[in-house]
Each structure stands twice: as structure tokens, then as C-alpha cells.
C-alpha positions as CSV (number, residue, x, y, z in Angstrom):
1,M,144.5,139.9,111.5
2,P,142.6,142.1,114.0
3,Q,144.1,142.4,117.5
4,P,142.1,140.6,120.2
5,L,140.0,142.8,122.5
6,R,142.0,143.4,125.7
7,K,140.4,143.5,129.1
8,P,142.2,145.0,132.1
9,A,142.7,142.6,135.0
10,N,144.1,142.9,138.5
11,L,146.5,140.2,139.4
12,S,148.4,139.4,142.6
13,L,151.8,138.1,141.7
14,D,154.9,137.0,143.6
15,S,156.9,140.3,144.0
16,N,160.2,138.6,143.6
17,L,159.1,137.0,140.4
18,V,157.8,140.3,139.1
19,S,161.1,142.0,139.9
20,Q,163.0,139.2,138.0
21,A,160.7,139.5,135.0
22,R,161.2,143.3,134.9
23,D,164.9,143.0,135.2
24,L,164.8,140.7,132.2
25,N,162.5,143.1,130.3
26,I,159.7,140.5,130.1
27,N,156.3,141.9,129.2
28,L,154.2,140.9,132.3
29,S,150.9,141.2,130.5
30,R,152.0,139.1,127.5
31,A,153.6,136.5,129.8
32,A,150.5,136.3,131.9
33,E,148.3,136.0,128.9
34,E,150.5,133.2,127.4
35,G,150.4,131.3,130.7
36,I,146.7,131.6,131.0
37,E,146.3,130.5,127.4
38,R,148.3,127.4,128.1
39,A,146.3,126.7,131.3
40,V,143.0,127.1,129.4
41,R,144.2,124.8,126.6
42,S,145.4,122.2,129.1
43,E,142.2,122.2,131.0
44,R,140.1,122.0,127.9
45,E,142.2,119.0,126.8
46,R,141.7,117.3,130.2
47,L,138.0,117.9,130.1
48,W,137.8,116.6,126.5
49,R,139.6,113.4,127.6
50,I,137.1,112.9,130.5
51,E,134.1,113.6,128.3
52,N,135.3,111.2,125.6
53,A,136.9,108.5,127.7
54,E,134.2,106.0,126.9
55,A,134.5,106.4,123.2
56,I,138.3,106.3,123.4
57,E,138.2,103.1,125.4
58,A,135.8,101.5,123.0
59,S,138.0,102.5,120.0
60,N,141.1,101.1,121.7
61,K,139.3,97.9,122.6
62,Y,138.1,97.5,118.9
63,V,141.7,98.0,117.6
64,E,143.0,95.5,120.2
65,E,140.4,92.9,119.1
66,H,140.3,93.5,115.4
67,G,143.4,95.5,114.5
68,L,143.5,98.8,112.7
69,P,140.7,99.4,110.2
70,L,142.0,99.4,106.6
71,A,145.4,98.1,107.8
72,K,145.6,95.9,104.7
73,Y,145.9,99.1,102.6
74,R,148.8,100.6,104.6
75,Q,151.9,101.3,102.5
76,F,154.4,101.1,105.4
């Protein structure tokens, strides 16, 4: 699997936090990347929920009124 293209970035971080991370041998670049990845995923999920709220509400309303589609075929 090819390595993702890396782009240098300047970040301003809490100096105490940076010191603690270095004392614990934490790779700051990797930790920052993982944190940004989580933030991006979380924001995409939030936006998806907003964009699809009407469809989700309609689906939930249908299930409330009619039950689960194909429920009679459930084995549990």
C-alpha cells in the first residue's frame, strides 16, 4: 500500500502539551494527523446527518407506523 503524500504544515500547539508528548516519545506529526483525521470524520458524519435528516425522519416514521419491512422473515 503506497504511503500517503505528506504536506508540511505549521501548527501552534500548547507548549506544555508538546513537552509532555515529547517526554512520552509521542510522534507529534502522527498524533496531530490522527486527531485531524478524527475531526474530519466526525464533521463529515455530522454534515451527513444534517443533509439526510429528512430521509432519516421519514424512514423512522415509516417504521413507527408500519413496522420493519420484511419483519415477518426475521429468524430471531
